[in-house]
C-alpha positions as CSV (number, residue, x, y, z in Angstrom):
1,M,-23.6,9.3,-1.4
2,S,-22.3,11.3,1.7
3,T,-18.8,12.3,2.1
4,S,-18.5,12.0,5.9
5,A,-16.0,9.7,7.2
6,G,-17.1,6.1,7.9
7,G,-18.0,2.7,6.6
8,E,-20.7,1.4,4.4
9,S,-23.1,4.0,5.2
10,T,-20.9,6.7,3.4
11,G,-20.4,4.5,0.4
12,W,-16.7,4.2,1.0
13,G,-16.5,1.0,-1.1
14,A,-18.7,2.5,-3.8
15,L,-15.8,5.1,-4.5
16,V,-14.3,2.3,-6.6
17,E,-17.1,2.8,-9.1
18,I,-16.1,6.3,-9.7
19,S,-14.6,6.0,-13.3
20,S,-12.2,9.0,-13.1
21,E,-9.2,8.2,-10.9
22,E,-8.8,11.9,-10.2
23,E,-12.2,12.1,-8.8
24,R,-12.0,9.0,-6.9
25,Q,-9.0,10.0,-5.3
26,A,-10.4,13.5,-4.6
27,Q,-13.3,11.9,-2.7
28,M,-11.0,9.5,-0.8
29,A,-8.5,12.5,0.1
30,K,-11.6,14.5,1.6
31,Q,-12.7,11.5,3.7
32,Y,-9.2,10.9,5.0
33,M,-8.7,14.6,6.0
34,A,-11.9,14.4,8.0
35,V,-10.6,11.1,9.6
36,A,-7.2,12.6,10.4
37,Q,-9.2,15.3,12.5
38,M,-10.7,12.8,14.8
39,D,-9.3,11.6,18.0
40,E,-7.4,8.3,17.9
41,E,-10.3,6.2,19.2
42,E,-12.8,7.7,16.7
43,R,-10.2,7.5,14.1
44,R,-9.7,3.7,14.5
45,E,-13.4,3.2,14.5
46,A,-13.9,5.0,11.4
47,L,-11.0,3.3,9.6
48,K,-12.3,-0.1,10.7
49,K,-15.7,0.5,8.9
50,M,-13.9,1.9,5.9
51,A,-11.7,-1.2,5.9
52,A,-14.8,-3.5,6.2
53,A,-16.3,-1.8,3.3
54,E,-13.1,-2.1,1.2
55,Y,-12.3,-5.5,2.0
56,Q,-15.8,-6.6,1.0
57,L,-15.0,-5.6,-2.7
58,P,-14.0,-8.3,-5.3
59,D,-10.3,-8.8,-5.9
60,D,-10.4,-6.8,-9.2
61,K,-12.0,-3.9,-7.7
62,L,-10.0,-4.2,-4.4
63,R,-6.9,-3.7,-6.5
64,I,-8.2,-0.5,-8.1
65,F,-9.4,0.7,-4.7
66,T,-6.0,-0.1,-2.9
67,D,-3.9,1.6,-5.7
68,S,-6.0,4.8,-5.4
69,R,-6.1,4.6,-1.5
70,L,-2.4,4.4,-1.3
71,K,-1.7,7.2,-3.9
72,V,-3.9,9.4,-1.9
73,W,-2.0,8.7,1.2
74,L,1.0,10.0,-0.6
75,T,-0.5,13.4,-1.5
76,L,-1.8,14.0,2.1
77,E,0.3,16.4,4.3
78,S,2.7,14.4,6.0
79,N,1.6,14.3,9.4
80,Q,-2.0,13.6,8.1
81,A,-0.6,10.7,6.2
82,K,1.4,9.2,8.9
83,T,-1.7,9.6,11.2
84,I,-3.8,7.9,8.9
85,A,-1.3,5.1,8.0
86,Q,-0.5,4.3,11.6
87,S,-4.1,4.3,12.7
88,Y,-4.8,2.0,9.7
89,D,-2.1,-0.3,10.4
90,Y,-3.3,-0.7,14.0
91,V,-7.0,-1.6,12.6
92,M,-5.6,-4.2,10.1
93,R,-3.2,-5.7,12.8
94,N,-6.2,-6.1,15.1
95,G,-8.8,-7.1,12.3
96,P,-9.7,-10.3,10.9
97,G,-7.0,-12.5,9.3
98,P,-8.4,-12.4,5.7
99,W,-8.2,-8.6,5.7
100,A,-4.5,-8.7,6.5
101,M,-3.8,-11.4,3.8
102,K,-5.6,-9.4,1.2
103,R,-3.9,-6.2,2.3
104,V,-0.4,-7.6,1.8
105,S,-1.2,-9.3,-1.4
106,M,-3.0,-6.2,-2.9
107,V,-0.2,-3.8,-1.8
108,Q,2.4,-5.9,-3.2
109,T,0.3,-6.3,-6.4
110,V,-0.3,-2.6,-7.0
111,T,3.1,-1.3,-6.0
112,R,4.8,-3.4,-8.6
113,E,3.7,-0.7,-11.2
114,W,4.9,2.1,-9.0
115,N,8.0,4.3,-9.6
116,V,10.8,4.7,-7.1
117,D,9.8,7.9,-5.5
118,Q,6.2,6.5,-4.8
119,L,7.8,3.5,-3.2
120,E,10.1,5.2,-1.1
121,K,7.3,7.6,0.2
122,L,5.2,4.6,1.0
123,R,7.9,2.7,2.8
124,D,8.3,6.0,5.1
125,L,4.4,5.6,5.8
126,I,4.1,1.8,6.3
127,P,7.7,0.4,6.6
128,S,6.5,-2.9,8.1
129,L,4.3,-3.7,5.0
130,I,6.5,-2.4,2.2
131,K,9.7,-4.2,3.5
132,E,8.5,-7.3,1.5
133,V,8.2,-5.4,-1.8
134,P,11.4,-5.6,-3.6
135,R,13.3,-2.2,-4.4
136,P,13.1,-1.5,-8.1
137,V,16.3,-1.3,-9.9
138,V,17.1,2.5,-10.4
139,T,19.0,2.5,-13.8
140,S,19.4,0.0,-16.5
141,D,23.2,0.5,-16.1
142,T,23.1,-0.7,-12.5
143,Y,21.1,-3.7,-13.4
144,T,23.4,-4.6,-16.5
145,A,26.6,-4.2,-14.4
146,G,25.4,-6.5,-11.6
147,S,24.1,-9.2,-14.0
148,Q,27.2,-9.3,-16.1
149,R,29.6,-9.8,-13.2
150,D,32.9,-11.7,-13.9
151,R,31.8,-15.3,-13.7
152,S,35.3,-16.7,-13.3
153,S,35.8,-14.8,-9.9
154,A,32.4,-16.1,-8.5
155,K,32.3,-18.9,-6.0
156,P,30.3,-22.1,-7.0
157,P,27.1,-22.4,-5.1
158,V,27.3,-24.1,-1.8
159,W,25.5,-27.3,-3.2
160,Q,28.5,-27.7,-5.7
161,F,31.0,-28.6,-2.8
162,W,33.2,-30.4,-5.2
163,K,34.1,-27.4,-7.2
164,R,35.3,-25.5,-4.2
165,K,38.9,-24.4,-4.1
């Protein structure tokens, strides 16, 4: 398998078969660093090929791949990560509808398991996509305080118009 940037010919989708998460992410990072050095038109074309290979994966493998891909973005130098994320976002907005639908569902699925710091970094890279992912509760005290509010002072729901004061 070649490590140059590009789609199916480089085995981009085959990276999911690497059993070691660290090795998979290292291979992805190497390809993303090469893509980040390209001019915008070349970068978009390379990312389009990579996305085509990625979104041909079955859902169980796509979930693993998406998790690795996004975690790699978080490890890249800030300017490289933003460049890749913006170009990838352009490719996805102009690509086939099924890619966009899978992208949203996979990102929302994998980020459920992420910590607050990871989510905040990802929000900086792809705010339009991550805005739909609920922010995690930071502490259990915050959650408890919000869930055990004084029920006597709470207004009844709008549909219970007969209980309004």
